[in-house]
Backbone as JSON, one array per atom type, in Angstrom:
{
  "sequence": "MPSCARLTPETQKTLNCNSTSVRHAWYTEWLPAVGVEAVRLVLKNKSVVGNFRAKVSIQTAGVRTDNPDAPDDTQGSGYLTGAGEQYELLDLSTVTPSKFFIRFGLAYSATDTTYSEADAAMQISFGTKGGAVRGSVSKHLVAATTTSRYLEVTPWMPALEVTKYRGAYVITKADANFQSRLAYQTASTSIQSPESWASTDSFQSGNLEECSGELTPTITGKMWIRFGLEYSCASGSDQGADVSVAIATKG",
  "N": [[-6.34, -83.9, 24.57], [-3.86, -83.58, 21.4], [-1.29, -85.13, 20.38], [1.79, -83.11, 19.98], [3.74, -81.82, 18.02], [7.41, -80.93, 17.14], [9.08, -79.61, 15.49], [12.53, -78.87, 14.94], [14.53, -75.57, 13.21], [16.97, -76.6, 11.28], [20.0, -75.65, 12.53], [23.27, -74.64, 12.7], [26.51, -74.48, 13.55], [29.9, -72.95, 13.83], [31.97, -74.73, 14.96], [35.35, -75.64, 16.67], [38.1, -77.27, 17.62], [41.11, -79.39, 19.88], [41.37, -80.85, 21.02], [41.27, -84.56, 22.46], [39.71, -83.41, 24.86], [36.01, -83.15, 25.94], [33.72, -80.87, 24.96], [30.77, -78.62, 24.81], [28.33, -77.83, 22.93], [25.05, -75.99, 22.66], [22.04, -76.51, 21.18], [19.26, -75.77, 21.35], [17.34, -73.71, 23.27], [16.05, -74.12, 26.47], [13.51, -76.09, 27.03], [9.88, -77.15, 28.37], [10.13, -80.47, 29.75], [8.37, -82.18, 30.39], [6.18, -85.29, 28.99], [8.43, -85.45, 26.63], [9.27, -87.7, 24.86], [9.99, -89.37, 22.81], [12.27, -88.89, 20.71], [13.71, -87.57, 17.34], [16.44, -86.8, 15.33], [19.08, -85.42, 13.46], [22.17, -85.18, 12.63], [24.85, -83.2, 11.27], [28.39, -82.91, 10.05], [30.02, -80.65, 8.16], [32.52, -78.99, 5.92], [34.96, -80.13, 7.33], [37.7, -79.64, 8.86], [40.69, -81.42, 10.12], [40.28, -83.87, 12.35], [37.61, -83.7, 13.5], [35.23, -84.49, 15.95], [31.59, -85.62, 16.6], [28.99, -85.54, 18.77], [25.21, -86.31, 19.53], [23.99, -84.59, 22.44], [22.02, -84.21, 25.77], [20.77, -81.89, 28.2], [19.26, -82.13, 31.13], [17.25, -80.17, 33.57], [15.51, -80.75, 37.08], [14.27, -78.71, 38.27], [15.54, -75.95, 38.42], [16.69, -73.89, 35.73], [18.93, -72.68, 35.82], [20.43, -74.24, 37.23], [21.78, -77.31, 36.2], [21.21, -80.56, 35.45], [24.39, -82.67, 34.88], [25.53, -82.83, 31.26], [24.43, -85.1, 29.54], [25.81, -87.57, 26.9], [25.16, -90.01, 26.45], [22.94, -91.4, 25.05], [22.45, -91.62, 22.46], [23.45, -92.82, 19.07], [26.99, -92.78, 18.74], [29.88, -91.61, 18.05], [30.15, -88.94, 15.19], [32.24, -89.1, 13.27], [34.04, -86.7, 11.35], [33.38, -85.68, 7.89], [30.15, -86.05, 6.87], [26.71, -87.34, 7.5], [24.32, -88.34, 9.91], [21.67, -89.69, 11.12], [19.76, -89.93, 14.52], [17.96, -91.92, 16.96], [16.14, -91.39, 19.76], [15.02, -92.34, 22.87], [13.88, -91.15, 25.53], [12.1, -91.83, 27.38], [12.32, -92.81, 30.08], [13.74, -90.94, 30.85], [12.96, -88.2, 31.19], [10.34, -88.06, 32.95], [10.97, -87.17, 35.67], [11.96, -84.7, 35.37], [12.0, -81.14, 34.98], [12.46, -79.8, 32.39], [14.83, -79.51, 29.6], [17.17, -79.68, 26.99], [18.96, -79.5, 24.03], [21.7, -80.7, 22.07], [25.28, -80.93, 21.23], [28.07, -82.75, 22.07], [31.23, -82.59, 21.6], [34.45, -83.05, 19.99], [38.57, -83.34, 19.21], [39.82, -86.06, 17.63], [42.93, -86.84, 18.35], [45.11, -84.23, 19.34], [45.14, -82.76, 17.18], [44.55, -79.66, 15.32], [40.96, -79.33, 15.21], [37.99, -78.46, 13.48], [34.48, -77.78, 12.37], [31.71, -77.1, 10.33], [28.98, -77.37, 12.25], [25.82, -79.21, 12.23], [22.26, -79.44, 13.42], [19.56, -80.84, 13.57], [15.74, -81.49, 15.13], [13.51, -83.51, 16.06], [10.51, -84.16, 17.05], [7.73, -85.32, 19.2], [5.46, -84.26, 21.89], [3.07, -85.72, 23.88], [1.06, -83.95, 24.32], [1.87, -82.13, 26.63], [2.36, -79.48, 28.53], [3.12, -76.84, 30.35], [1.06, -75.97, 32.62], [1.04, -73.5, 34.54], [1.9, -71.23, 36.77], [3.44, -69.73, 39.98], [4.63, -67.51, 42.7], [4.61, -66.56, 45.56], [4.71, -65.8, 49.28], [3.39, -67.63, 51.97], [1.33, -68.37, 54.46], [0.62, -70.66, 57.0], [-1.5, -71.52, 59.09], [-2.65, -73.14, 60.26], [-2.65, -77.14, 61.25], [-4.73, -77.56, 59.61], [-5.77, -77.96, 56.62], [-4.56, -75.89, 53.24], [-5.01, -74.03, 50.51], [-3.03, -73.05, 47.15], [-4.0, -72.24, 44.39], [-2.74, -73.16, 41.25], [-3.39, -73.68, 38.37], [-5.16, -72.69, 36.14], [-8.67, -74.01, 35.47], [-9.08, -76.75, 33.21], [-10.17, -78.87, 30.9], [-10.23, -82.71, 31.98], [-9.96, -84.36, 30.46], [-8.02, -83.57, 29.05], [-5.99, -84.58, 30.52], [-3.37, -86.75, 31.54], [-1.56, -87.25, 33.26], [0.62, -85.31, 35.76], [3.22, -82.62, 36.83], [4.79, -81.41, 39.39], [7.41, -78.32, 39.98], [8.97, -76.9, 42.09], [10.11, -74.36, 44.12], [10.8, -74.03, 48.09], [11.42, -71.54, 50.03], [12.93, -69.76, 53.21], [11.24, -71.45, 54.49], [10.1, -72.12, 57.71], [10.2, -74.44, 60.18], [7.89, -76.48, 60.61], [6.56, -76.2, 58.58], [4.78, -77.35, 55.71], [4.11, -79.31, 53.0], [2.24, -79.94, 49.6], [2.05, -81.2, 45.86], [-1.5, -80.9, 44.66], [-4.6, -81.66, 43.61], [-7.92, -80.54, 42.17], [-11.23, -82.06, 41.4], [-14.3, -81.42, 39.2], [-17.3, -83.16, 38.51], [-18.92, -81.75, 37.25], [-19.62, -79.58, 36.71], [-17.51, -76.84, 37.32], [-18.3, -74.57, 39.3], [-19.44, -76.61, 41.45], [-17.23, -78.26, 42.72], [-15.48, -81.25, 43.66], [-13.92, -82.06, 47.11], [-10.52, -80.92, 47.19], [-7.57, -83.15, 46.46], [-4.58, -85.33, 46.58], [-2.29, -87.07, 44.95], [0.66, -87.22, 45.77], [3.45, -86.52, 48.32], [3.86, -85.48, 51.82], [5.89, -82.89, 52.22], [8.26, -81.02, 54.16], [9.85, -78.15, 55.34], [12.23, -76.05, 53.77], [12.58, -76.37, 49.8], [14.13, -77.52, 47.14], [12.89, -79.22, 44.0], [11.69, -81.64, 42.24], [8.73, -82.35, 41.41], [8.25, -85.77, 40.1], [6.35, -87.63, 37.87], [3.28, -87.69, 38.16], [-0.17, -89.48, 38.74], [-3.44, -88.52, 38.95], [-6.7, -89.02, 40.25], [-9.6, -89.02, 37.6], [-11.5, -90.57, 36.77], [-15.25, -90.34, 35.85], [-14.92, -87.23, 36.0], [-15.12, -83.64, 34.3], [-13.48, -81.76, 34.64], [-10.61, -80.28, 35.98], [-8.04, -79.02, 37.76], [-4.73, -77.78, 39.3], [-3.08, -77.23, 41.74], [-0.9, -76.53, 45.43], [-1.05, -78.11, 48.32], [-0.97, -76.97, 51.35], [0.17, -76.5, 54.98], [0.43, -76.96, 58.32], [2.18, -78.85, 60.04], [3.08, -79.18, 63.19], [1.65, -76.83, 65.35], [1.6, -73.91, 64.89], [0.96, -71.05, 62.72], [3.06, -71.14, 60.39], [5.37, -70.57, 57.79], [6.38, -69.44, 54.71], [8.22, -68.95, 51.67], [7.2, -69.17, 48.7], [7.77, -70.73, 44.84], [6.22, -72.39, 42.23], [5.54, -74.23, 39.77], [3.53, -76.37, 37.51], [2.82, -79.25, 35.28], [1.29, -80.52, 32.73], [0.76, -83.87, 31.06], [-1.18, -85.0, 28.48]],
  "CA": [[-4.99, -83.13, 23.87], [-3.75, -84.51, 20.85], [0.25, -84.71, 20.77], [1.78, -81.7, 19.42], [4.71, -82.22, 17.44], [7.51, -79.59, 16.92], [10.29, -79.69, 14.33], [13.14, -77.33, 14.71], [15.24, -75.16, 12.0], [18.18, -77.02, 11.17], [20.64, -75.05, 13.18], [24.27, -74.62, 12.37], [27.7, -73.59, 14.11], [31.14, -73.52, 13.56], [32.69, -75.42, 16.15], [36.69, -75.82, 16.53], [39.01, -77.99, 19.07], [42.25, -79.24, 19.48], [42.38, -82.31, 22.35], [39.85, -85.1, 22.81], [38.4, -83.2, 25.8], [34.83, -82.82, 25.35], [33.06, -79.33, 24.58], [29.49, -79.01, 24.41], [27.09, -76.69, 22.04], [23.75, -76.53, 23.11], [21.41, -75.92, 19.7], [17.96, -75.73, 21.29], [16.56, -73.26, 24.2], [15.55, -74.78, 27.65], [12.56, -76.39, 26.83], [9.38, -78.1, 28.77], [10.7, -81.65, 29.28], [6.88, -82.66, 29.83], [6.09, -85.2, 27.62], [9.36, -84.88, 25.32], [9.94, -88.86, 24.86], [10.71, -89.81, 21.36], [12.94, -87.49, 20.03], [14.15, -88.3, 15.9], [17.12, -85.96, 15.11], [19.9, -85.59, 12.29], [23.63, -84.16, 12.79], [25.76, -82.96, 9.85], [29.52, -82.25, 9.97], [30.3, -79.53, 7.05], [33.59, -78.58, 5.98], [35.57, -80.41, 8.55], [39.33, -79.82, 8.86], [41.31, -82.19, 11.08], [39.93, -84.73, 12.87], [36.57, -83.18, 14.17], [33.77, -85.6, 16.13], [30.64, -85.09, 17.36], [27.44, -86.61, 19.01], [24.1, -86.27, 20.62], [24.35, -84.96, 23.94], [21.0, -83.39, 26.13], [20.6, -81.92, 29.15], [18.14, -81.82, 31.82], [17.17, -80.1, 34.98], [14.64, -81.07, 37.86], [13.4, -77.21, 38.85], [16.01, -74.83, 37.41], [17.74, -73.91, 34.32], [20.6, -72.29, 36.24], [21.37, -75.47, 38.37], [21.0, -78.1, 35.66], [22.19, -81.94, 35.87], [25.56, -82.77, 33.83], [25.42, -83.0, 30.39], [24.36, -86.93, 29.33], [26.42, -87.52, 25.73], [25.23, -91.36, 26.39], [21.45, -91.13, 24.48], [22.62, -91.36, 21.01], [24.73, -94.05, 19.04], [27.56, -93.02, 19.31], [30.3, -90.25, 17.37], [30.02, -89.12, 13.71], [33.76, -88.58, 12.89], [35.0, -85.99, 9.64], [32.58, -85.08, 7.19], [28.65, -86.56, 7.13], [25.22, -87.37, 8.22], [24.18, -89.36, 10.88], [20.04, -90.31, 11.97], [19.33, -90.48, 15.7], [16.15, -91.97, 17.65], [16.13, -91.08, 21.28], [14.02, -93.1, 24.24], [13.88, -90.76, 26.9], [10.46, -92.44, 28.29], [13.04, -92.81, 31.41], [14.51, -89.88, 31.66], [12.18, -86.55, 31.17], [9.82, -87.84, 33.61], [11.3, -86.69, 36.93], [12.65, -83.49, 35.13], [11.16, -80.34, 34.08], [13.29, -78.99, 31.66], [15.35, -80.35, 29.2], [17.58, -78.84, 25.96], [19.71, -80.05, 23.3], [23.16, -80.07, 21.68], [26.46, -81.46, 20.76], [29.16, -83.5, 22.37], [32.5, -82.33, 20.34], [36.13, -83.31, 20.54], [38.72, -84.01, 18.53], [40.18, -87.62, 18.08], [44.05, -86.51, 18.87], [45.94, -82.9, 19.42], [45.89, -81.66, 15.92], [43.75, -78.26, 15.4], [39.77, -79.46, 14.57], [37.25, -77.49, 12.77], [33.49, -78.46, 11.26], [30.44, -76.77, 10.84], [28.12, -79.17, 12.65], [24.57, -78.21, 12.16], [21.9, -80.52, 13.8], [17.93, -80.68, 13.52], [15.46, -82.4, 15.91], [11.6, -83.59, 15.83], [10.17, -84.38, 18.76], [6.15, -85.05, 19.92], [5.11, -83.81, 23.36], [2.19, -85.94, 24.09], [0.35, -82.87, 24.75], [2.33, -82.01, 27.81], [2.54, -78.52, 28.3], [2.86, -76.16, 31.41], [-0.24, -74.81, 32.57], [0.52, -72.85, 35.15], [3.12, -70.65, 37.85], [2.89, -68.66, 40.92], [5.37, -67.55, 43.49], [3.9, -66.05, 46.48], [4.51, -65.97, 50.78], [2.65, -68.34, 52.56], [1.42, -68.83, 56.19], [-0.12, -71.95, 57.13], [-2.16, -71.23, 59.95], [-2.74, -74.64, 61.78], [-2.82, -77.97, 60.79], [-5.24, -77.72, 58.73], [-4.43, -77.52, 54.92], [-4.73, -74.41, 52.66], [-4.61, -74.36, 49.02], [-2.71, -72.44, 46.31], [-4.3, -72.25, 42.89], [-1.62, -72.73, 40.16], [-3.55, -73.65, 37.68], [-6.95, -72.48, 36.03], [-9.89, -75.05, 35.32], [-9.11, -77.32, 32.49], [-10.53, -80.38, 30.5], [-9.8, -83.7, 32.32], [-9.55, -85.44, 28.64], [-6.13, -83.3, 28.58], [-4.64, -84.7, 31.27], [-3.31, -88.48, 32.63], [-0.26, -87.21, 34.07], [1.05, -84.1, 36.12], [4.36, -83.21, 37.94], [5.4, -79.9, 39.49], [8.64, -77.91, 40.23], [9.28, -76.04, 42.82], [11.61, -73.81, 45.44], [10.36, -73.59, 49.15], [13.06, -70.85, 51.06], [12.54, -69.1, 54.5], [10.43, -71.76, 55.67], [9.6, -71.96, 59.09], [10.44, -75.51, 60.46], [7.01, -77.0, 60.75], [5.79, -75.63, 57.52], [4.63, -78.83, 54.95], [3.82, -78.67, 51.32], [2.64, -80.85, 48.77], [1.22, -80.52, 44.88], [-2.51, -81.1, 44.8], [-5.75, -81.25, 42.36], [-9.1, -80.36, 42.53], [-12.01, -82.25, 40.07], [-15.71, -81.13, 39.09], [-17.69, -83.73, 37.72], [-20.35, -81.18, 35.92], [-19.39, -78.02, 36.76], [-16.31, -75.61, 38.13], [-18.83, -73.99, 40.17], [-19.48, -77.26, 42.52], [-16.02, -78.73, 42.47], [-14.78, -81.86, 44.89], [-12.48, -81.57, 47.73], [-8.72, -80.93, 47.09], [-6.83, -84.41, 46.45], [-3.7, -85.47, 46.08], [-1.45, -88.46, 45.29], [1.86, -86.54, 46.63], [3.36, -86.77, 49.84], [3.84, -84.02, 52.29], [7.13, -82.13, 52.56], [8.87, -79.94, 55.22], [11.16, -76.76, 55.34], [13.33, -75.83, 52.71], [12.59, -77.51, 49.14], [13.91, -77.67, 45.12], [12.28, -80.38, 44.23], [10.7, -81.51, 40.85], [7.93, -83.9, 41.97], [8.18, -86.59, 38.56], [4.93, -87.51, 37.18], [1.93, -88.4, 39.38], [-1.39, -89.72, 38.18], [-4.93, -87.61, 39.4], [-7.96, -90.11, 39.49], [-9.99, -88.15, 37.01], [-12.8, -90.8, 36.28], [-15.82, -89.53, 35.41], [-14.71, -85.9, 36.13], [-15.45, -83.3, 33.59], [-12.97, -80.65, 34.58], [-9.46, -80.76, 36.67], [-7.33, -77.96, 38.42], [-3.84, -78.14, 40.08], [-2.19, -76.43, 43.01], [-0.2, -76.21, 46.12], [-1.31, -78.29, 49.32], [0.09, -76.55, 52.8], [-0.41, -76.55, 56.19], [1.36, -76.84, 59.18], [2.86, -80.7, 60.7], [1.96, -79.21, 64.08], [1.76, -75.53, 65.94], [0.33, -72.66, 64.01], [1.56, -69.83, 62.0], [3.83, -71.64, 59.82], [5.42, -69.92, 56.42], [7.29, -70.09, 53.58], [8.17, -68.07, 50.26], [6.85, -70.63, 47.73], [7.46, -70.59, 44.0], [5.7, -73.72, 42.36], [5.18, -74.86, 38.38], [3.29, -77.02, 37.61], [2.79, -79.37, 34.13], [0.47, -81.95, 32.55], [0.51, -84.59, 30.31], [-2.29, -85.43, 27.85]],
  "C": [[-4.53, -83.84, 22.88], [-2.19, -84.3, 21.33], [0.62, -83.85, 19.44], [3.12, -81.6, 19.22], [5.67, -81.01, 17.14], [8.91, -80.32, 16.01], [11.14, -78.26, 14.7], [13.76, -76.89, 13.61], [16.47, -76.04, 11.78], [18.95, -76.14, 11.56], [22.33, -75.35, 12.84], [25.58, -73.74, 13.05], [29.07, -74.08, 13.81], [31.99, -73.95, 14.82], [34.67, -76.03, 16.08], [37.63, -76.63, 17.92], [39.85, -78.79, 18.98], [42.82, -79.93, 20.17], [40.84, -82.9, 22.38], [39.34, -84.91, 24.16], [36.96, -82.95, 25.55], [34.28, -81.7, 25.39], [31.65, -80.09, 24.56], [29.19, -77.89, 23.81], [26.01, -76.9, 22.26], [23.1, -75.62, 21.25], [20.0, -75.74, 19.96], [18.4, -74.65, 23.14], [16.35, -74.28, 25.45], [13.81, -74.79, 26.83], [11.39, -77.47, 27.68], [10.04, -79.66, 28.6], [9.17, -82.78, 29.58], [6.4, -83.42, 28.6], [7.29, -85.42, 26.01], [9.59, -86.52, 25.54], [10.86, -89.6, 23.9], [11.21, -88.69, 20.44], [13.82, -87.76, 18.16], [15.13, -86.85, 15.62], [18.52, -86.28, 13.79], [21.26, -84.54, 12.98], [24.07, -84.0, 11.37], [27.07, -82.36, 10.21], [29.68, -82.24, 8.66], [31.39, -78.88, 7.22], [34.69, -78.85, 7.04], [37.22, -80.39, 7.65], [39.67, -80.62, 10.25], [40.44, -83.52, 11.31], [38.74, -84.44, 13.93], [35.85, -84.43, 14.35], [32.7, -85.04, 16.66], [29.26, -85.76, 17.61], [26.58, -86.14, 19.96], [24.73, -85.76, 22.17], [22.64, -83.75, 24.37], [21.56, -83.06, 27.3], [19.53, -81.64, 30.03], [18.03, -80.6, 33.25], [15.61, -80.19, 35.44], [13.79, -79.57, 38.28], [13.83, -76.39, 38.12], [17.2, -74.7, 36.58], [19.51, -73.67, 34.83], [21.35, -73.29, 37.12], [21.1, -76.49, 37.48], [21.77, -79.41, 36.47], [23.51, -81.87, 35.2], [24.81, -83.07, 32.81], [25.02, -84.95, 30.39], [24.63, -86.75, 27.92], [26.02, -89.22, 25.63], [23.71, -91.68, 25.42], [21.91, -91.56, 22.76], [23.69, -92.76, 20.69], [25.94, -93.8, 18.97], [28.66, -91.55, 18.42], [30.22, -90.25, 15.7], [31.47, -88.73, 13.69], [34.02, -87.79, 11.47], [33.55, -85.94, 9.67], [30.68, -86.61, 7.3], [27.53, -85.94, 7.86], [24.84, -88.87, 8.99], [23.09, -89.31, 11.65], [20.28, -90.7, 13.55], [17.75, -90.49, 15.88], [16.35, -91.91, 18.9], [15.45, -91.8, 21.76], [14.1, -92.46, 24.88], [12.67, -90.91, 27.27], [11.26, -92.51, 29.61], [13.73, -92.05, 32.49], [14.06, -88.16, 31.53], [10.95, -86.89, 32.21], [10.26, -87.35, 35.21], [12.0, -85.3, 36.63], [11.97, -82.47, 34.73], [11.48, -79.54, 32.92], [14.34, -79.86, 31.2], [16.06, -79.45, 27.88], [18.98, -80.0, 25.21], [20.56, -79.96, 22.38], [23.84, -81.47, 21.12], [27.38, -81.35, 21.46], [30.37, -83.29, 21.89], [34.04, -82.27, 20.7], [36.83, -83.22, 19.36], [39.57, -85.75, 18.42], [41.91, -87.69, 18.83], [43.92, -84.81, 18.98], [46.05, -82.09, 18.61], [43.76, -80.52, 15.98], [42.23, -78.73, 14.56], [38.62, -79.1, 13.93], [35.97, -78.6, 12.19], [32.19, -77.24, 11.5], [29.51, -77.87, 10.66], [26.62, -78.23, 12.87], [23.7, -80.0, 12.94], [19.87, -80.11, 13.2], [17.28, -81.84, 13.83], [13.79, -82.37, 15.58], [11.36, -84.51, 17.03], [8.28, -84.16, 18.99], [6.52, -84.66, 21.49], [3.94, -84.44, 24.22], [1.55, -85.21, 24.82], [0.68, -82.35, 26.26], [2.65, -80.64, 27.2], [2.58, -77.94, 30.14], [1.77, -75.06, 31.71], [-0.05, -73.62, 33.81], [1.62, -72.4, 36.56], [2.77, -69.64, 39.01], [3.66, -68.81, 42.06], [4.34, -66.07, 44.5], [4.71, -66.69, 48.22], [3.28, -66.49, 51.26], [2.62, -68.52, 53.7], [0.57, -69.93, 55.89], [-0.53, -71.55, 58.97], [-2.52, -71.81, 61.62], [-2.65, -75.66, 61.08], [-3.4, -78.27, 59.91], [-5.1, -77.44, 57.64], [-5.71, -76.44, 54.49], [-4.73, -74.76, 51.27], [-4.45, -73.03, 48.15], [-3.18, -72.34, 45.21], [-3.34, -71.82, 42.36], [-2.09, -72.89, 38.6], [-4.85, -73.06, 36.9], [-7.75, -74.22, 35.76], [-9.22, -75.78, 33.54], [-9.54, -78.83, 32.22], [-10.08, -80.95, 31.45], [-8.92, -84.75, 31.15], [-8.33, -84.8, 28.52], [-5.31, -84.08, 29.66], [-4.32, -86.32, 31.71], [-2.09, -88.53, 33.54], [-0.08, -85.48, 34.53], [2.48, -84.26, 37.1], [3.98, -81.8, 38.37], [6.95, -79.59, 39.66], [8.55, -76.77, 41.13], [10.34, -75.61, 43.98], [11.02, -73.18, 46.12], [11.88, -73.03, 50.2], [11.71, -69.83, 51.95], [11.72, -69.92, 55.38], [10.5, -72.46, 56.46], [9.42, -73.98, 59.27], [9.28, -76.82, 60.26], [6.02, -76.21, 59.3], [5.48, -76.49, 55.99], [3.98, -78.54, 53.8], [3.64, -79.85, 50.29], [1.8, -80.65, 47.54], [-0.5, -81.24, 45.24], [-3.63, -81.06, 44.0], [-6.89, -81.35, 42.65], [-10.3, -80.94, 40.94], [-13.66, -81.43, 40.06], [-16.25, -82.76, 38.01], [-18.66, -83.68, 36.27], [-19.91, -79.91, 35.57], [-18.7, -77.91, 37.68], [-17.22, -74.93, 39.59], [-19.17, -75.54, 41.86], [-18.57, -78.2, 42.34], [-16.12, -80.16, 44.0], [-14.05, -81.62, 45.62], [-11.15, -81.69, 47.15], [-8.44, -82.94, 47.53], [-5.48, -84.56, 45.93], [-2.99, -86.8, 46.46], [0.38, -88.3, 45.65], [2.29, -86.74, 47.92], [4.18, -85.41, 50.26], [5.33, -84.03, 52.75], [8.0, -81.08, 53.62], [10.12, -79.26, 55.04], [10.68, -76.68, 54.08], [13.47, -76.93, 51.42], [13.47, -77.04, 47.95], [14.17, -78.75, 44.73], [11.48, -80.1, 42.64], [10.02, -83.22, 40.79], [8.06, -85.15, 41.01], [6.64, -86.94, 38.56], [4.44, -88.25, 38.53], [0.8, -88.51, 38.61], [-2.53, -89.06, 39.14], [-6.17, -89.18, 38.74], [-8.68, -88.98, 38.71], [-11.45, -89.29, 36.18], [-14.14, -90.03, 36.09], [-15.87, -87.77, 35.8], [-14.66, -85.16, 34.82], [-14.2, -82.36, 33.62], [-11.85, -81.1, 35.64], [-8.96, -79.28, 36.8], [-6.3, -78.52, 38.82], [-3.27, -76.98, 40.94], [-1.41, -76.93, 44.12], [-0.87, -76.28, 47.72], [-0.47, -77.5, 50.42], [-0.31, -76.59, 53.99], [0.4, -76.97, 57.4], [1.65, -78.2, 60.2], [2.2, -80.87, 62.13], [2.5, -77.54, 64.23], [0.59, -75.01, 65.16], [1.18, -71.85, 63.43], [3.04, -70.36, 61.17], [4.24, -70.91, 58.29], [6.2, -70.19, 55.9], [7.22, -69.28, 52.38], [8.23, -69.46, 49.15], [7.35, -70.13, 45.77], [7.11, -72.23, 43.55], [5.29, -73.3, 40.69], [4.6, -75.56, 38.17], [2.69, -77.41, 36.13], [1.94, -80.35, 33.78], [0.63, -82.16, 30.95], [-0.58, -85.38, 29.61], [-2.39, -87.36, 27.52]]
}
């Protein structure tokens, strides 16, 4: 899968403030964070009144966009104060691998308590390195024994398209010994004759809300791959949970 570039339209908002307290305005919707590493953007302050200033801000979410991380205002070169334009190059290669979602916006304030206002615009260009969300499933699961079962989350895909994978999952109403982890299955030639399921993730028990971070499958000599959730009882039998899981890959 080749790298996929995305260019947002230039979006403009009228922003105002009358203190040095930082406010945030978001210029994109929530986007899959997989593969978003090198980001180029332009900020423009127009029709400025007072001592308006703005700088780039990002916000990430490990699993749910209604429970995000705090805004990160440290990624750019600093404030654009007053009218003007500013180019930014962001390296998010150490930020996005452990997150499932990201959005972009502005952190803005005045330099003093004078009323300040601007028509603030932003345009963003980024590549996703073949990143995509490949599938999601919500289901009640019951692990009968300590023998693993597998929930298929994605369809089969060419292994050539995959170098890394990650999952975001929410597990609720879990019995104490219900355990789960991300897993994958490969096929050398035909999906009708696949290899056994494998995993580079670790089992976790009970209720969870977590992004796995980037994991690396073993795909040498493989034509096909698909991803799922492995689950079983850590001990005992008939352990259940409500599971919601989404899996993304990076090419």
